[in-house]
C-alpha positions in Angstrom: 95.3 65.7 79.7 96.5 69.1 79.0 96.7 72.0 81.7 97.4 75.7 81.8 101.1 76.6 83.1 101.8 77.8 87.0 101.1 81.7 87.2 98.2 81.6 84.4 94.7 82.5 85.4 91.2 82.5 84.0 89.6 85.6 84.7 85.6 84.7 84.4 84.7 88.4 85.2 83.0 90.2 82.2 83.8 93.7 81.8 81.4 95.8 80.2 83.0 98.2 77.5 80.8 101.3 76.5 81.5 101.5 72.4 81.1 105.4 71.2 78.5 106.3 68.9 80.7 108.4 67.0 79.8 108.2 63.1 79.4 110.2 60.2 76.7 112.3 59.5 74.8 112.0 56.0 73.3 115.1 54.6 70.5 113.5 53.2 69.2 116.0 50.5 73.0 116.1 49.1 73.6 112.3 49.6 77.0 113.9 51.4 78.9 113.2 54.7 78.3 116.8 56.3 80.3 116.2 59.3 80.4 113.8 62.6 78.5 113.5 65.6 77.8 111.1 68.4 75.2 110.8 71.3 71.6 111.9 70.1 72.5 113.0 66.5 74.1 109.8 65.5 71.1 107.6 67.4 68.8 109.9 65.0 70.5 108.7 61.9 71.1 105.4 63.1 66.7 104.9 63.6 66.8 106.8 60.4 68.8 104.3 58.3 66.8 101.0 60.3 63.4 102.3 58.8 64.6 103.4 55.4 66.0 99.6 54.8 63.7 96.7 53.8 64.8 93.6 56.3 66.5 91.0 54.1 66.5 93.0 51.2 70.2 94.4 51.0 73.4 91.9 51.5 75.4 94.3 53.1 73.2 94.5 56.6 72.3 91.4 59.1 69.2 89.4 58.8 68.0 91.6 61.4 68.5 94.5 60.4 65.5 96.9 59.2 62.3 96.8 59.2 59.5 94.9 57.4 57.1 97.0 56.2 56.5 96.9 52.6 54.3 93.8 53.0 51.9 96.1 54.9 51.1 98.1 51.8 47.8 97.5 50.0 46.2 95.6 53.8 43.6 97.1 55.7 43.6 99.8 57.4 42.8 98.4 60.8 45.7 95.5 60.3 48.3 98.4 59.3 47.5 100.6 62.6 47.4 97.4 65.3 50.9 96.0 62.9 52.8 99.0 62.8 54.1 99.3 66.4 55.0 95.6 66.9 57.1 95.7 63.6 58.7 99.2 64.6 59.5 98.2 67.8 61.0 94.7 66.6 63.6 96.5 64.2 65.1 98.7 66.9 65.1 95.8 69.4 68.8 94.7 68.6 69.9 98.2 69.1 70.3 98.1 72.5 71.0 102.1 72.5 67.4 102.4 71.8 65.2 101.9 75.4 61.9 102.4 74.1 59.4 103.2 70.9 56.6 105.2 72.5 53.2 107.2 71.5 52.5 105.7 68.7 50.0 108.3 65.7 48.8 107.1 62.8 47.0 109.9 60.4 45.6 108.6 57.5 45.4 111.8 54.8 43.2 112.0 52.0 45.4 111.0 49.0 45.9 107.1 50.8 49.0 107.7 52.3 49.4 107.0 56.0 51.9 108.7 58.6 52.9 107.0 61.6 54.5 109.4 64.3 56.0 108.2 67.6 58.6 108.8 70.0 62.1 106.9 70.5 63.4 106.9 73.9 67.1 106.5 73.9 70.0 106.1 76.6 71.3 109.8 75.1 67.8 111.5 75.5 64.0 111.3 73.4 63.3 112.4 70.0 60.4 112.1 67.4 60.3 110.4 64.1 57.6 109.5 61.5 57.3 107.3 58.5 54.7 107.5 55.9 53.4 104.0 53.5 
């Protein structure tokens, strides 16, 4: 049976390492990199990217990344309003920097477009976001 040599021990304690959120910022109108940011600015962009990508569509992303909102289009209004908060919270659940999603408000416009606004509470602060369907 193999054993460890004398003087080699196993440290069973785990050490938490904080990873930086420093990231390139995208200027969505010009589709170019516009600088770098960290903290709340980086979180705002991470939330936008999660909301803009449908889960299972792009191989570059893990199957747990993105939202599942497209199949809600054409469903009954009451079903969409009840399902949207759960699906948005689920999309953010794997990012431990996002603490909660609160204050969901749904507004149906005359053109048949549904706008959902909500607050994203992160370890860096809180900001508002919205999704149109």
